[in-house]
C-alpha positions in Angstrom: -44.1 38.2 19.0 -46.9 35.7 19.1 -48.1 33.9 16.0 -51.7 32.8 15.5 -50.9 29.1 15.9 -48.9 29.6 19.0 -50.4 28.2 22.2 -52.0 30.9 24.4 -50.8 31.5 27.9 -53.0 32.0 31.0 -51.7 35.6 31.1 -52.8 36.2 27.5 -56.2 34.8 28.2 -56.6 36.9 31.3 -55.5 40.1 29.4 -58.2 39.5 26.7 -60.8 38.8 29.4 -59.9 42.1 31.2 -60.1 43.9 27.8 -63.5 42.5 27.3 -64.6 43.5 30.8 -63.5 47.0 30.3 -65.3 47.2 27.0 -68.5 46.0 28.7 -68.1 48.6 31.4 -67.8 51.3 28.7 -71.1 50.0 27.2 -69.4 48.5 24.1 -70.6 44.9 24.8 -73.8 43.6 26.2 -73.8 41.2 29.2 -74.5 38.3 26.9 -71.7 39.2 24.5 -69.3 39.6 27.4 -70.2 36.2 28.8 -69.8 34.6 25.4 -66.5 36.2 24.6 -65.0 35.7 28.1 -65.9 32.0 27.9 -64.3 31.8 24.5 -61.2 33.6 25.9 -60.7 31.2 28.7 -61.4 28.2 26.4 -58.9 29.5 23.7 -55.9 27.2 23.0 -54.1 29.4 20.6 -53.3 33.1 20.2 -55.2 33.1 16.9 -58.4 32.1 18.8 -58.0 35.1 21.1 -57.4 37.8 18.5 -61.0 37.9 17.0 -62.5 38.4 20.5 -61.2 41.9 20.7 -60.7 42.8 17.0 -63.8 45.0 16.9 -62.9 46.9 20.1 -60.6 49.9 20.5 -57.2 49.0 22.0 -56.7 49.6 25.7 -54.8 52.7 26.6 -51.1 52.2 27.1 -50.1 52.0 30.8 -48.5 55.2 32.1 -44.8 55.1 32.5 -43.8 53.6 35.9 -41.7 56.7 36.7 -44.8 58.9 36.4 -46.7 56.8 38.9 -43.8 56.7 41.3 -44.3 60.4 42.1 -47.8 59.6 43.2 -46.4 57.4 45.9 -46.8 59.3 49.2 -43.7 57.7 50.8 -41.6 58.8 47.8 -42.8 62.4 48.2 -42.1 62.3 51.9 -38.6 61.1 51.4 -38.0 63.8 48.7 -39.4 66.5 51.1 -37.0 65.3 53.8 -34.1 65.4 51.4 -35.0 68.9 50.2 -35.6 70.3 53.6 -33.1 68.7 56.0 -30.0 69.1 53.8 -30.3 72.9 53.1 -31.0 73.5 56.8 -28.0 71.5 57.9 -25.8 73.2 55.3 -27.0 76.6 56.4 -26.2 75.7 60.0 -22.8 74.6 59.0 -22.2 77.8 57.0 -23.6 79.9 59.9 -21.2 78.2 62.3 -18.3 79.5 60.2 -17.9 76.4 58.0 -15.0 75.3 60.2 -13.7 71.7 60.1 -15.1 69.0 58.0 -18.3 69.2 56.1 -20.5 67.3 58.7 -23.8 67.8 56.7 -22.5 65.1 54.3 -23.7 62.4 56.8 -27.2 63.9 56.7 -27.0 64.1 52.9 -25.8 60.5 52.7 -28.7 59.2 54.9 -31.5 61.2 53.2 -30.3 60.4 49.7 -30.0 56.7 50.5 -33.4 56.6 52.0 -34.9 58.4 49.0 -33.2 56.0 46.5 -34.4 52.9 48.3 -38.0 54.2 48.6 -38.0 55.4 44.9 -36.7 52.0 43.7 -39.2 50.1 45.8 -42.1 52.3 44.4 -40.8 51.9 40.8 -40.7 48.2 41.1 -44.0 47.9 42.9 -42.5 46.5 46.1 -44.8 47.3 49.0 -43.5 47.2 52.5 -46.1 46.4 55.1 -45.7 46.8 58.8 -45.6 43.3 60.1 -47.6 42.9 63.2 -45.8 40.6 65.6 -48.0 37.9 67.0 -49.0 38.5 70.6 -47.1 36.3 73.1 -49.0 33.3 74.3 -51.0 33.8 77.5 -50.2 31.6 80.5 -52.9 29.1 81.3 -55.6 30.2 83.6 -56.0 28.5 87.0 -59.4 26.9 87.6 -60.5 29.6 90.1 -59.7 32.4 87.5 -62.1 31.2 84.9 
């Protein structure tokens, strides 16, 4: 917990500035008040200097739990759909075939569960995977008559 005399971090200054920007967007501060307070926030050296800048403003709403936002991730929902569709179908095929031999749908179950867990953890931790475009191969030099 921070004490008023403790040195303010860049993250604390930025959080106060963001709080002030949101308050201005809601109409709680004029443009002049926003400029003055943001300038004071970035110039603050201690936590005690930051506190009065937002004391007359309502607190920011608490961020939603990460688990709730994970379910909004399209890739998580796709992996869950694959898990819930592919496995019952494979199990039904295995049962319809007489359920002879080993339980082969376990391999489908293993793959879809693993893919879902990896995707869920990445979404919960905010790790984004981007398709990396490979650079195009270098072109051979053109001959003088081709230019």
